[in-house]
C-alpha positions in Angstrom: 100.1 45.1 0.2 102.2 42.6 -1.8 99.8 39.8 -1.0 96.9 41.8 -2.3 98.6 42.5 -5.7 99.6 38.8 -5.8 96.0 37.7 -5.2 94.8 40.0 -8.0 97.5 38.8 -10.4 96.6 35.1 -9.7 92.8 35.6 -9.6 92.4 36.3 -13.3 89.9 38.5 -15.1 86.8 37.2 -13.3 88.4 38.1 -10.0 88.6 41.7 -11.2 85.0 41.6 -12.4 83.9 40.5 -9.0 85.9 43.3 -7.4 83.7 45.7 -9.5 80.6 43.9 -8.2 81.9 44.2 -4.7 82.3 48.0 -5.1 78.7 48.2 -6.3 77.5 46.1 -3.3 79.3 48.3 -0.8 77.9 51.4 -2.4 74.3 50.0 -2.2 74.8 49.0 1.5 76.3 52.4 2.4 73.5 54.4 0.6 70.7 52.3 2.2 72.3 52.4 5.6 72.6 56.2 5.5 69.0 56.4 4.4 67.7 54.3 7.3 70.0 55.9 9.9 69.5 59.4 8.5 66.8 61.0 6.5 64.6 57.9 6.6 64.8 57.5 10.4 62.2 59.1 12.7 60.7 58.1 16.0 57.1 57.9 14.8 55.5 57.7 18.3 57.4 60.7 19.6 56.7 62.6 16.4 52.9 61.9 16.8 53.0 63.1 20.4 54.5 66.4 19.2 51.8 66.7 16.5 49.1 65.9 19.0 50.3 68.7 21.4 50.4 71.2 18.6 46.9 70.3 17.4 45.6 70.4 20.9 46.9 74.0 21.0 45.2 74.7 17.7 48.6 75.4 16.1 48.5 73.7 12.7 51.1 76.0 11.2 53.7 74.9 13.7 52.8 71.3 13.1 53.4 71.7 9.4 56.8 73.4 10.1 57.7 70.5 12.3 57.0 68.1 9.4 59.1 70.3 7.1 62.1 70.0 9.5 62.7 66.4 8.3 62.4 64.5 5.0 61.4 61.2 6.7 58.5 59.4 5.1 56.5 59.7 8.4 56.8 63.5 8.3 55.7 63.7 4.7 52.6 61.5 5.5 51.8 63.8 8.4 52.2 66.9 6.3 49.9 65.5 3.7 47.2 64.9 6.3 47.7 68.4 7.9 47.3 70.0 4.5 43.9 68.4 4.1 42.8 69.0 7.7 40.2 71.5 6.8 38.4 69.1 4.5 37.6 66.4 7.0 38.7 63.0 8.0 38.1 61.3 4.7 40.2 63.8 2.8 43.0 63.5 5.4 42.9 59.7 5.1 43.1 59.8 1.3 46.0 62.3 1.3 48.0 60.2 3.8 47.3 57.0 1.8 48.5 58.6 -1.4 51.6 59.9 0.2 52.4 56.5 1.7 52.0 55.0 -1.7 54.5 57.5 -3.1 56.9 56.9 -0.3 57.0 53.1 -0.5 59.3 52.9 -3.5 61.8 55.2 -1.8 61.9 52.9 1.2 62.2 49.7 -0.7 64.5 50.8 -3.5 67.7 48.9 -4.3 67.3 46.4 -1.4 66.2 43.6 -3.7 69.2 44.2 -5.9 71.5 42.9 -3.1 69.9 39.4 -3.5 70.6 39.6 -7.3 74.1 40.7 -6.7 74.7 37.7 -4.4 73.7 35.3 -7.2 75.7 37.2 -9.8 78.9 37.3 -7.7 78.6 33.6 -6.9 78.2 32.7 -10.6 81.0 35.0 -11.6 83.3 33.3 -9.1 82.2 29.9 -10.3 82.9 31.0 -13.9 86.4 32.2 -12.9 87.0 28.8 -11.2 85.9 26.8 -14.3 87.8 28.9 -16.8 90.9 28.9 -14.6 90.9 25.1 -14.5 90.2 24.8 -18.2 93.2 27.0 -19.0 95.4 25.2 -16.5 94.7 21.7 -17.9 95.0 22.9 -21.5 98.4 24.3 -20.7 99.6 21.2 -19.0 99.7 19.2 -22.2 102.1 21.8 -23.8 104.4 22.1 -20.8 107.5 20.1 -19.9 107.4 18.0 -16.7 109.4 20.6 -14.7 106.7 23.3 -15.4 103.6 21.2 -14.9 103.7 21.3 -11.2 104.0 25.1 -11.1 101.3 25.7 -13.7 99.0 23.3 -11.9 99.5 25.1 -8.6 98.8 28.5 -10.2 95.7 27.2 -11.9 94.3 25.7 -8.7 95.1 28.9 -6.8 93.2 30.9 -9.4 90.2 28.6 -9.2 90.1 28.7 -5.4 90.6 32.5 -5.2 87.6 33.0 -7.5 85.4 30.6 -5.6 86.2 32.0 -2.2 85.8 35.6 -3.5 82.5 35.0 -5.1 81.1 33.3 -2.0 82.4 36.0 0.3 80.7 38.7 -1.7 77.5 36.6 -1.8 77.6 36.2 2.0 78.0 40.0 2.4 75.0 40.6 0.2 72.8 38.2 2.1 73.7 39.6 5.5 73.1 43.1 4.3 69.9 42.1 2.6 68.7 40.6 5.9 69.5 43.7 7.9 68.3 46.3 5.4 65.0 44.3 4.9 64.4 44.4 8.6 65.0 48.2 8.6 62.7 48.6 5.6 59.9 46.6 7.3 60.2 48.7 10.4 59.9 52.0 8.5 56.8 50.6 6.6 55.2 49.4 9.9 55.9 52.8 11.5 54.3 54.5 8.5 51.1 52.3 8.7 50.8 52.6 12.5 51.4 56.4 12.3 48.7 56.9 9.7 46.2 54.8 11.8 46.9 56.7 15.0 46.8 60.0 13.3 43.4 59.2 11.9 42.2 58.1 15.3 43.6 61.3 16.8 41.5 63.4 14.4 38.4 61.3 15.0 38.8 61.7 18.8 39.4 65.5 18.3 36.3 65.8 16.1 34.2 63.9 18.5 35.3 66.0 21.4 34.7 69.2 19.5 31.3 68.0 18.4 30.3 67.7 22.1 31.5 71.3 22.6 29.1 72.6 20.1 31.1 72.4 16.9 30.2 70.3 13.9 31.0 66.6 14.2 33.1 66.6 11.1 35.5 69.3 12.2 39.1 68.3 12.9 41.6 69.7 15.4 43.1 73.0 14.3 40.2 73.7 11.9 40.1 77.5 12.6 43.9 77.7 12.2 43.8 75.8 8.9 41.1 77.9 7.4 
């Protein structure tokens, strides 16, 4: 670990500031990764099939309990639709749309900050480079010839450390932003597809029940919901 302490001692104040930014970036990446791999992750197609089977069995309560078993946005959207099931398709569609609107900020949150952190860390590294060179050349005029070479070497090392560190953090931010944005778009696409398929499921169920002598506006599980 001697080399690490040496790097920090030569990097200067802006190197330490960028280390703080790196800690923030890592925290953002870990938090978003845990969200998309954990509570934000759900197989929407398989979940819809489970809901479909429960509604076909006229078991709305069990469908609601299935939604309560996870905090994924898809489950919350489904729960909102199931709660309005007895009011007809229009009420279901409105409830699901409102829940999707509420869930979007949770899915998108803090991902855009990674792009800003990439720019900030790059500029901080550049600032450390410039200030390191300014301080080095200012000290050269006051140094004797024997010390000039050593101070010049230290100043250039500080400048390069800051540049490399800032660029490395920016690169990490950009890669993480790319991957997390892809995960975010998938969750949003799954939400939209789920809502459409769920509405179609209710429409098909209502049409089938209408042919069986029930009102055309009824939804699957109507008796259970009421």
